[in-house]
N, C-alpha and C positions, 0 to 999 in steps of 0.2 A: 552405244554411249561411248564417247570421246575421252580419252584419258589425258588430262592435262600435262602439258609437258613439264619435265622436272628441271630445276633451276641447276647450273652447273657454274663452278668457278673458273673463271678465265685462264686461259693458258695450262689447263691439263693439272691445275693445282691440287684439284680434289683427288683426282686419280693418282698423283703422286703421294699425297697424305695418306690416302687409304692403303695404297701399296707399302709405303714405310711402316704404319701401323701395324699391318696385319702380316706381312710378309718378310718385314726387316729389310726390305729392298731400299736402295738409295732413294732419296726425295727428289728424283728427277723424272720428267715425263716428256714425251712429245706434246706439242700443243694440241690441244683439243680441236677437233674440225669444228668450223664455223657453222654456228646452227642455220638450217635452212628453212624456209617458209614451207608449210604444208601445201601441196599441191591441192587444186580446187578439188581434183577426184577424191583426194584422200580425206577432205573434209565431208564431202559429199557421202562418202561410203558410210560414215557414221549415220547419216540419216536414213538410209535404206534405199532400195531400188525395186520398180517394178517394170515389167514389160508392157508396152502400150497396148497389146492384145489382151493383157490380163485385167485391163481397166473396165469399169462398168461401162454400158454403151452411152450413158449419158456423160461420163467424162470425155469419151471419144467426140462426143458431138460438141462438148464445150470447146475442146481444142481445136476442132474445125472452125467453129466461130471465132477464135482468138487468130487462127490463120487468116481468116477472111476478113478480119477487122470489125466484125460484128455483123448485124446488129444483136445486142445481147438482151436477154429477158429480164434482167434486174438492173435498176439503176446504179448499185454499188459496184457492177461488174467494172473493172478496168481501174479501180481505185487503188492507190498506193497501199501496200502491205507492209506495216510497220516492223514485222519480225520482233515483236515484244517478247515473246517467249524465248527468243534466243536460239532456237533449235536449227534455223538455217544459217548458212554461212553470213557472218557479220559484212554488210554492204552499207554504203551511203544511203541516206533516205531517198526515196524515189526509184530505187533498184528495182525492187520487187513490186509486182502488181497481182491483185487476186480475182478470181472469176468464180461465180457459182456453178456448181455441178447439181443440176436438179436431182431431188431426192424423191422418188415415186411415193404418193401417200402423204408427203410432208406438207402441212398447211402454209409453210413460210421457207425461207431458203434452204432450211436444212443445216447440216454440218459439213458437207463435203465441198472442196474447193479445189481448184487449180490455180497455183501460185506461181507465176512466171518471173524469172530474172532476166536481164539485160542481155545475157550471154545466148548464143544461138542454142536452140533445144535446152534450155535450161529450165525445165517445166517441173513442178513438184506437185503431187497430189496427196490430200489429207481427206481422210473418211472422218475424221473425229474432231473437226473443228480446231486445227493447230496443234493438237497434242502430239502428233507424230507425222511425219513426211515420207514420201517416197520420191525420189528422182524417177521421173518417167524416162525409160530407156525406149526411143523412138526406132531402134532398129531391129526390134522383135515383135 
């Protein structure tokens, strides 16, 4: 679970005020460092990670089809994934695409999917129809 950032008052005012109130220190402080954007890796860490060799064989087959550009077994494969659940990092519409991972014995598409981002090797696996995601580590 990602913890939302806490707001701070500009210029270290909050630090100076707290210091003054609790420690009797003078109400001066060095400016607070400028906030930095979370790296994509930090955001992804909140999603989870799975080694590609730990994926079900059907997921590895789907990844192969994605790399080859198809053909895909379902007409919905390759459609834009909207990220309505907000679990994946927020991106512009059209950034993510979804592909079905066949589920043996399922009479329909089942719950398993690969969701790809536009960045190189930004592939996510979900076994529970978008309730959770794992970033696929292609290096293991």
